[in-house]
C-alpha positions as CSV (number, residue, x, y, z in Angstrom):
1,M,-2.9,283.3,11.4
2,L,-4.4,280.6,9.3
3,R,-1.0,278.9,8.9
4,Q,-0.5,279.1,12.6
5,R,-3.9,277.6,13.3
6,I,-3.2,274.7,10.9
7,V,0.3,273.9,12.3
8,T,-1.1,273.9,15.9
9,A,-4.0,271.7,14.9
10,L,-1.7,269.2,13.2
11,L,0.5,269.1,16.3
12,L,-2.5,268.5,18.5
13,L,-3.7,265.7,16.3
14,A,-0.2,264.1,16.3
15,V,-0.5,263.9,20.1
16,L,-4.2,263.2,20.4
17,L,-4.8,260.4,17.8
18,P,-2.1,258.0,19.1
19,A,-3.5,258.4,22.7
20,M,-7.1,257.8,21.5
21,F,-6.3,254.8,19.4
22,H,-4.0,253.2,22.0
23,A,-5.3,249.9,23.3
24,A,-4.7,250.9,26.9
25,S,-6.6,253.7,28.6
26,A,-3.7,255.2,30.5
27,P,-2.1,257.3,27.7
28,F,-5.5,259.0,27.0
29,A,-6.1,259.5,30.7
30,V,-2.7,261.2,31.1
31,L,-3.4,263.5,28.1
32,A,-6.8,264.4,29.5
33,T,-5.1,265.2,32.8
34,L,-2.6,267.5,31.2
35,M,-5.5,269.2,29.5
36,V,-7.4,269.7,32.7
37,V,-4.3,271.1,34.4
38,A,-4.1,273.8,31.6
39,A,-7.9,274.4,31.8
40,G,-7.7,274.8,35.6
41,W,-4.9,277.4,35.2
42,E,-6.9,279.3,32.6
43,W,-10.0,279.2,34.7
44,A,-8.1,280.7,37.7
45,R,-6.8,283.5,35.5
46,L,-10.3,284.2,34.2
47,N,-11.4,284.7,37.8
48,G,-8.7,287.2,38.5
49,Y,-6.0,285.1,40.2
50,P,-2.4,286.1,39.6
51,E,-0.2,284.0,37.4
52,D,1.6,282.1,40.1
53,W,-1.5,281.2,42.0
54,A,-3.2,280.2,38.8
55,R,-0.4,277.7,38.0
56,V,-0.7,276.3,41.5
57,I,-4.5,275.9,41.2
58,G,-4.1,274.1,37.8
59,V,-1.5,271.7,39.3
60,V,-3.7,271.0,42.4
61,L,-6.6,270.2,40.1
62,G,-4.4,267.8,38.1
63,L,-3.2,266.1,41.3
64,S,-6.8,265.8,42.5
65,V,-8.0,264.0,39.4
66,V,-4.8,261.8,39.5
67,G,-5.7,260.9,43.1
68,F,-9.2,260.1,42.1
69,W,-7.8,257.9,39.3
70,W,-5.4,256.1,41.8
71,W,-8.4,255.6,44.2
72,G,-10.1,253.6,41.4
73,G,-12.7,256.2,40.5
74,L,-12.4,255.6,36.8
75,S,-13.5,252.0,37.1
76,R,-16.7,252.9,38.9
77,S,-20.1,253.9,37.5
78,W,-21.4,257.4,38.2
79,P,-24.9,257.8,36.8
80,L,-26.1,260.0,39.7
81,V,-23.2,262.3,39.2
82,W,-23.9,262.7,35.5
83,G,-27.5,263.5,36.2
84,L,-26.6,266.1,38.8
85,V,-23.9,267.7,36.7
86,S,-26.2,267.9,33.7
87,F,-28.9,269.5,35.8
88,A,-26.3,271.9,37.3
89,W,-25.3,273.0,33.8
90,V,-28.9,273.8,33.0
91,V,-29.4,275.8,36.2
92,L,-26.1,277.6,35.6
93,A,-27.1,278.5,32.1
94,L,-30.4,279.9,33.1
95,L,-28.9,281.9,35.9
96,M,-25.9,283.3,34.1
97,L,-27.5,284.1,30.8
98,R,-30.4,285.8,32.6
99,R,-28.1,287.8,34.9
100,G,-25.5,288.6,32.3
101,V,-21.9,289.7,32.8
102,G,-22.7,291.9,35.7
103,G,-24.5,289.2,37.6
104,W,-21.6,286.8,37.0
105,V,-18.8,289.1,38.3
106,A,-21.0,289.8,41.3
107,W,-20.7,286.2,42.5
108,P,-18.0,285.6,45.1
109,V,-14.7,284.7,43.4
110,P,-14.1,281.5,45.6
111,L,-17.5,280.3,44.5
112,R,-16.8,280.9,40.9
113,L,-13.4,279.3,41.1
114,S,-14.5,276.1,43.0
115,G,-17.6,275.6,40.9
116,G,-15.7,275.8,37.7
117,L,-12.9,273.5,38.9
118,L,-15.5,270.9,40.0
119,L,-17.2,271.0,36.5
120,L,-13.8,270.7,34.9
121,A,-13.0,267.6,37.0
122,C,-16.4,266.1,36.1
123,A,-15.7,266.8,32.4
124,W,-12.3,265.0,32.8
125,L,-14.0,262.0,34.3
126,A,-16.6,261.9,31.6
127,L,-14.0,262.2,28.9
128,V,-11.8,259.4,30.2
129,Q,-14.8,257.1,30.9
130,A,-16.2,257.8,27.4
131,H,-12.9,256.6,26.0
132,G,-13.2,253.6,28.2
133,I,-16.6,252.7,26.7
134,G,-15.0,252.6,23.3
135,L,-13.4,254.6,20.6
136,V,-16.6,254.7,18.5
137,F,-18.6,256.1,21.4
138,L,-15.9,258.8,22.2
139,L,-15.7,259.8,18.5
140,S,-19.5,260.1,18.3
141,V,-19.5,262.6,21.2
142,L,-16.6,264.6,19.9
143,T,-17.9,264.8,16.3
144,L,-21.3,265.9,17.7
145,V,-19.7,269.0,19.1
146,W,-17.7,269.7,15.9
147,A,-20.8,269.1,13.7
148,A,-22.9,271.4,15.8
149,D,-20.3,274.1,15.7
150,I,-19.6,273.9,12.0
151,A,-23.3,273.7,11.0
152,A,-24.2,276.6,13.3
153,Y,-21.5,278.7,11.9
154,A,-22.4,278.0,8.3
155,G,-26.1,278.4,8.9
156,G,-25.6,281.6,10.8
157,R,-23.5,283.1,8.1
158,A,-26.0,282.1,5.4
159,F,-29.3,282.7,7.1
160,G,-28.6,284.4,10.5
161,R,-31.1,287.3,11.2
162,R,-32.2,286.9,14.8
163,K,-29.4,287.3,17.3
164,L,-29.2,284.6,20.0
165,A,-27.2,286.6,22.6
166,P,-25.9,289.8,21.1
167,S,-24.3,291.1,24.3
168,L,-22.3,287.9,24.6
169,S,-21.6,286.5,21.2
170,P,-22.9,288.8,18.4
171,G,-22.1,286.3,15.7
172,K,-24.5,283.7,17.0
173,S,-28.1,283.5,15.8
174,W,-31.2,281.4,16.3
175,E,-30.9,280.3,12.7
176,G,-27.4,279.1,13.5
177,V,-28.8,277.1,16.4
178,V,-31.4,275.4,14.2
179,S,-28.6,274.7,11.6
180,G,-26.6,273.1,14.4
181,V,-29.4,270.8,15.3
182,L,-29.8,269.8,11.7
183,G,-26.1,269.2,11.4
184,V,-26.1,266.9,14.4
185,S,-29.2,265.2,13.0
186,L,-27.3,264.3,9.9
187,L,-24.4,263.2,12.0
188,A,-26.7,261.0,14.0
189,W,-27.9,259.3,10.8
190,F,-24.3,258.6,9.8
191,W,-23.5,257.0,13.2
192,V,-26.6,254.9,13.2
193,W,-25.7,253.7,9.6
194,F,-22.1,253.1,10.7
195,D,-23.1,251.0,13.7
196,Q,-25.4,248.9,11.6
197,N,-22.9,248.3,8.8
198,Y,-19.6,248.2,10.8
199,P,-20.3,246.7,14.2
200,S,-17.5,247.0,16.7
201,S,-17.0,246.4,20.4
202,S,-18.6,249.7,21.2
203,T,-21.7,251.5,19.8
204,S,-21.9,255.2,19.1
205,L,-24.0,257.4,21.4
206,F,-26.5,257.9,18.5
207,G,-26.7,254.1,17.9
208,Q,-27.6,253.7,21.6
209,L,-30.3,256.4,21.4
210,W,-31.7,254.9,18.2
211,T,-31.9,251.4,19.7
212,A,-33.9,253.0,22.7
213,G,-36.4,254.5,20.2
214,W,-36.9,257.6,18.1
215,G,-38.1,259.6,21.0
216,W,-34.8,259.2,22.8
217,T,-33.0,260.0,19.6
218,V,-34.8,263.3,19.2
219,V,-34.3,264.3,22.8
220,G,-30.7,263.4,22.6
221,V,-30.0,265.3,19.4
222,V,-31.8,268.4,20.4
223,G,-30.6,268.3,24.0
224,L,-26.9,267.7,23.2
225,S,-27.0,270.3,20.4
226,A,-28.5,272.9,22.8
227,T,-26.0,272.0,25.5
228,S,-23.0,272.6,23.1
229,V,-24.3,276.1,22.5
230,V,-24.7,276.7,26.2
231,G,-21.1,275.8,26.9
232,D,-19.9,278.2,24.2
233,L,-22.1,281.1,25.4
234,L,-21.1,280.6,29.1
235,E,-17.4,280.8,28.3
236,S,-18.0,284.0,26.2
237,L,-19.8,285.5,29.2
238,V,-17.0,284.6,31.6
239,K,-14.3,286.0,29.2
240,R,-16.3,289.2,28.9
241,G,-16.5,289.4,32.7
242,A,-12.7,289.0,32.9
243,G,-12.1,291.4,30.0
244,M,-10.2,288.8,28.0
245,K,-10.6,287.8,24.4
246,D,-9.2,284.3,24.8
247,S,-8.8,282.1,27.9
248,S,-5.0,282.1,27.1
249,Q,-2.5,281.9,24.3
250,L,-1.5,278.3,25.1
251,L,-2.5,277.1,21.6
252,P,-1.2,279.5,19.0
253,G,-3.9,280.5,16.6
254,H,-6.6,278.9,18.7
255,G,-6.4,280.7,22.0
256,G,-6.5,278.5,25.1
257,V,-7.7,275.0,26.0
258,L,-11.0,276.3,27.3
259,D,-11.6,278.1,24.0
260,R,-11.3,274.7,22.3
261,V,-13.4,272.6,24.7
262,D,-16.0,275.0,26.0
263,A,-18.8,273.4,24.1
264,L,-17.6,269.9,25.1
265,L,-17.7,270.5,28.8
266,P,-21.5,270.3,29.3
267,V,-22.0,267.8,26.5
268,L,-19.7,265.1,28.0
269,P,-21.7,264.6,31.3
270,L,-25.0,264.7,29.5
271,A,-23.8,262.1,27.0
272,M,-22.6,259.9,29.9
273,W,-26.0,260.4,31.7
274,L,-27.9,259.4,28.5
275,T,-25.8,256.2,28.0
276,S,-26.0,255.3,31.7
277,T,-29.8,255.8,31.6
278,L,-30.2,253.7,28.5
279,E,-28.2,250.8,30.2
280,V,-30.6,250.6,33.1
């Protein structure tokens, strides 16, 4: 299993890194579109749609974001959208985590499907526009999620006593959440140091927050760390409601695309809202 995970990770990096470092934005946007097609297919399956319909739904989602791209949506600014989507994630988290799996499956399937597809499309837009801001900015957002996940896992294993959501994810603890925040805090320090010593055409998210003041930095670090946990927990809830361990087996050893990007889905719009707010 470990060997399979490593091989899959190396293959993904072989595709992802050239697209990320390419001077043009098109290669990365195409890769992000392929990812959102796969995520849409997985989301339809998680909501009970048969395989054929799930594939159609994934393709339709992909064609929709391509149409939005062709229309010129990627070149426009969407601060209001980022604010609304971030607020929607907060409301969704409060409702779903309070109602649990039973409350989730009681929602009408078309509502669950359309709401999830809309959030996936917004995450696609945020991801591609984050790349457009600059590689440093994009990397700061991606490493934020990785640091929060790794630090939370390590801290939970070492100090975890109080379960965060035992019915959804028994391995997560409040101590792990605090560890995740500390991990992101250390990462923020690194990115601020990097921005100051190796200036480039773009600034990291943390560098922007630090320039705006320590208050913005604290709010950003805590809010983004908490949001990454929310994304992970909500996907766990949805998978339990569907009776599935993984969103798919598309990525051998890793599960599906949603399993890899669940924490990133709410973080991306919030990061874009923060940076758009700081620009005002």
